[in-house]
C-alpha positions in Angstrom: 195.8 43.4 23.2 195.5 47.0 24.3 194.3 49.5 21.9 196.1 52.7 21.1 195.1 56.0 19.6 192.9 55.6 16.5 194.2 57.4 13.4 191.6 57.6 10.6 192.8 57.3 7.0 192.4 54.9 4.1 192.6 52.2 6.7 192.2 52.0 10.4 195.4 51.5 12.4 196.4 51.9 16.0 199.7 53.1 17.4 201.0 51.4 20.6 204.3 51.7 22.5 205.9 49.0 24.7 209.2 48.5 26.4 211.7 45.9 25.2 211.1 42.2 26.3 207.4 42.9 27.0 205.0 39.9 26.4 201.6 40.7 24.8 198.6 38.6 23.9 197.5 38.6 20.2 193.7 38.5 20.5 191.5 36.7 18.0 189.7 38.7 15.3 186.2 38.2 16.8 187.4 39.6 20.1 189.1 42.6 18.5 186.1 43.3 16.3 183.7 43.2 19.3 185.8 45.8 21.1 186.6 48.1 18.2 184.2 47.7 15.2 185.6 50.7 13.4 186.7 49.3 10.1 185.0 50.4 6.9 181.6 48.6 6.4 178.6 49.5 4.4 176.6 52.3 6.2 174.2 50.8 8.7 176.0 47.4 9.0 177.9 46.3 12.2 180.1 43.2 12.6 178.3 40.3 14.3 180.8 37.5 13.6 183.9 36.3 11.8 183.8 33.9 8.9 187.5 33.9 8.1 190.5 35.7 9.6 194.2 35.9 9.0 196.7 37.6 11.3 200.1 38.6 9.9 202.9 39.7 12.2 205.7 41.6 10.7 208.8 41.9 12.8 211.4 44.8 12.9 213.8 42.6 10.8 211.1 42.2 8.1 210.4 38.6 8.9 206.7 37.7 9.0 204.6 35.2 10.9 201.1 34.3 9.4 198.4 32.9 11.7 195.1 31.4 10.6 192.3 32.5 12.9 189.2 30.3 13.0 186.3 32.5 14.0 184.4 29.7 15.7 187.0 29.1 18.3 185.9 30.1 21.9 189.5 31.1 22.8 190.2 34.8 23.0 194.0 34.6 22.7 195.4 33.6 19.4 199.2 33.9 20.0 201.6 35.1 22.8 204.2 37.4 21.4 207.4 38.5 23.1 208.7 41.8 21.9 212.4 41.0 21.8 213.5 43.3 19.0 213.8 47.1 19.0 211.8 48.8 16.3 208.4 48.6 14.8 206.0 45.5 14.8 203.0 45.4 12.6 200.1 43.1 13.4 197.6 43.0 10.5 194.0 41.5 10.7 192.2 40.7 7.5 189.4 38.4 6.4 185.7 38.2 6.1 183.2 39.2 8.8 179.5 38.8 9.1 177.8 42.2 9.2 174.2 42.8 10.4 172.0 45.7 9.4 170.6 47.4 12.5 169.0 50.7 11.3 165.7 51.4 9.7 163.9 49.2 7.2 165.5 45.9 6.6 167.0 45.6 10.1 168.3 42.2 10.8 169.6 41.4 7.3 173.0 39.8 7.2 175.8 40.0 4.6 179.5 39.2 4.5 182.0 42.0 4.3 185.8 42.1 3.9 187.8 43.8 6.6 191.4 44.8 7.0 193.1 46.8 9.8 196.3 46.6 11.7 198.3 47.6 14.8 201.6 49.3 14.7 203.7 48.6 17.9 206.8 50.6 18.6 209.2 48.8 20.9 211.7 51.0 22.8 214.4 50.4 25.2 213.8 51.6 28.8 216.3 54.2 29.9 216.9 55.3 33.5 216.4 59.1 34.1 219.4 61.3 33.8 221.6 61.7 36.8 220.7 64.8 38.8 223.5 67.3 39.0 225.4 67.6 42.2 227.5 70.5 43.5 230.6 68.8 42.1 229.0 68.6 38.6 228.1 72.3 38.7 231.6 73.3 39.8 233.3 71.2 37.2 231.0 72.5 34.5 231.7 76.1 35.6 235.5 75.5 35.6 235.4 73.8 32.2 233.6 76.9 30.7 235.8 79.4 32.4 238.0 79.8 29.4 238.0 78.5 25.8 240.2 75.4 25.3 241.8 74.2 22.1 241.9 70.5 21.2 244.4 68.7 23.4 244.6 71.4 26.1 243.8 70.6 29.7 241.7 73.0 31.9 243.8 75.2 34.2 241.2 75.0 36.9 240.4 71.9 38.9 238.3 71.2 42.0 240.0 69.8 45.0 239.7 66.0 44.9 239.5 65.6 41.1 242.0 63.7 39.0 243.3 65.0 35.7 241.1 62.5 33.8 238.0 64.0 35.4 237.2 61.2 37.9 236.5 61.9 41.5 238.9 60.5 44.2 236.9 58.5 46.6 237.6 56.0 49.4 237.0 53.1 47.0 239.3 54.2 44.2 242.0 56.3 45.8 245.7 55.4 45.4 248.3 55.4 48.1 249.5 58.9 47.3 246.0 60.4 46.9 243.7 62.0 49.5 239.9 62.2 49.3 239.1 65.8 48.7 236.0 68.1 48.6 234.8 66.7 45.2 233.7 63.5 46.8 232.0 65.4 49.6 230.2 67.9 47.3 229.1 65.0 45.0 226.6 63.9 47.7 224.8 67.3 47.6 222.2 67.8 45.0 222.5 71.2 43.3 219.6 73.6 42.7 219.2 75.4 39.4 221.9 78.0 38.7 221.8 80.8 36.1 225.1 82.6 35.3 225.1 85.4 32.7 227.7 88.1 33.1 229.5 87.0 36.2 233.2 86.3 36.7 234.5 82.9 37.6 234.9 84.0 41.3 231.3 85.3 41.4 230.0 82.0 40.0 231.9 80.1 42.6 230.7 82.4 45.3 227.1 81.8 44.2 227.7 78.1 44.4 229.3 78.6 47.8 226.1 80.1 49.1 224.5 76.7 48.8 227.3 74.8 50.6 228.1 77.6 53.0 231.7 78.1 51.8 234.1 80.7 50.4 236.1 79.7 47.3 239.9 79.8 47.4 242.5 79.4 44.6 245.9 77.8 45.0 248.6 76.7 42.6 249.2 72.9 42.5 251.2 70.6 40.3 250.4 67.1 38.8 251.7 65.0 35.9 250.4 67.5 33.4 252.1 70.5 35.0 250.9 73.4 37.1 247.2 74.1 37.5 244.9 76.2 39.8 243.1 74.2 42.4 239.7 75.4 43.6 238.8 74.6 47.2 236.2 76.0 49.7 236.7 77.3 53.2 233.6 76.2 54.9 231.8 78.6 57.2 231.5 77.6 60.9 233.9 74.7 60.4 235.5 73.0 63.4 239.0 73.8 62.2 240.6 76.3 64.7 243.0 78.9 63.5 246.5 79.0 65.0 247.0 82.7 64.1 247.4 83.7 67.7 250.6 81.6 67.9 252.4 83.4 65.1 255.0 86.2 66.0 253.6 89.7 66.4 250.0 88.5 66.3 250.3 86.6 69.6 251.3 89.8 71.4 248.6 91.8 69.7 246.0 89.1 70.7 247.2 89.2 74.3 247.0 93.0 74.4 243.4 92.8 73.1 242.4 90.3 75.7 243.9 92.4 78.5 242.2 95.6 77.3 238.9 93.7 77.2 239.4 92.6 80.7 240.1 96.2 81.9 237.1 97.5 80.0 234.9 94.7 81.4 236.1 95.5 84.9 235.5 99.2 84.4 232.0 98.6 83.1 231.2 96.3 86.0 232.5 98.9 88.5 230.4 101.7 86.8 227.2 99.6 86.9 227.9 98.7 90.6 228.4 102.4 91.5 225.3 103.4 89.6 223.2 100.8 91.3 224.5 101.7 94.8 223.8 105.4 94.3 220.6 105.3 92.4 218.6 103.0 94.7 218.8 105.3 97.8 217.9 108.3 95.6 214.9 106.4 94.2 213.8 105.7 97.7 213.9 109.4 98.6 211.9 110.2 95.5 209.3 107.6 96.4 208.9 108.9 100.0 208.6 112.6 99.0 206.1 111.8 96.2 204.0 109.8 98.7 204.0 112.8 101.1 203.0 115.3 98.4 200.1 113.0 97.4 198.9 112.8 101.0 199.0 116.7 101.5 197.2 117.2 98.2 194.4 114.9 99.3 194.0 116.7 102.6 193.9 120.2 101.0 191.3 118.9 98.5 189.2 117.7 101.3 189.4 121.1 103.2 188.9 123.0 99.9 191.9 125.2 100.3 194.8 125.8 97.9 197.6 123.3 97.9 201.2 124.6 98.4 203.9 122.1 97.5 206.9 122.1 99.8 210.3 122.0 98.2 212.4 119.0 99.1 
């Protein structure tokens, strides 16, 4: 049996923790004493054998099981115990051990000593880690804390795709008149840590929108409990195309902008073409004249006479 942390006191005892339904082996006293000879003996004496041993197991429901351990048995396992109850088990060893004196004068002398120590085993139920918060969880929590509610009142704000009872509408549980909304989509996105202090509800939703690349929108909807404000997000760079150009007044304005752009583009192209056609011949003249000046300068320098630059 595994040994836990030793706590010194009037008696030696060990604290161990196991999960529920774990099976452990109760070792014989001679095996335990050989591994941990820490019980109180006369100074200078160390355990060398077991004359008599009794192991008492106390269950969490206060039932007990007493086992007689014969120290001469070669087996190391006394009993196999399944920890099927939540709570604290106590396994107590007591009896008579043979102690041998190993220090100084009189080394080798043998005497019998009483011993008593026990294990305390805490059995706990294994729990899965808490669910990590998704973007849907953060938005729902933010909307729930947006304003104080009295007992029986329903929140006025609700995320798109949420029912009145707080469940998410998904493809598996939706009804005929329901549509899967953004809540199911955002529930698949793990949320980073947020910290909101003195921000308004819109600022909080905008901060969340930075993670999912969306802008929060508010619209009035109605369900079986009455009117409420539905929060949805306009996603950036979405594939949904706007039909604004087909509305009256805006369609003419859009067409006018397109025509002006074409005129400006043509004017710009014409300007660049004219500049290119006039600048290239001028650049060639500059290149020829500069070459001629350089040649005349070299000739004058060779004849050691002053150089006079001709105007061009």
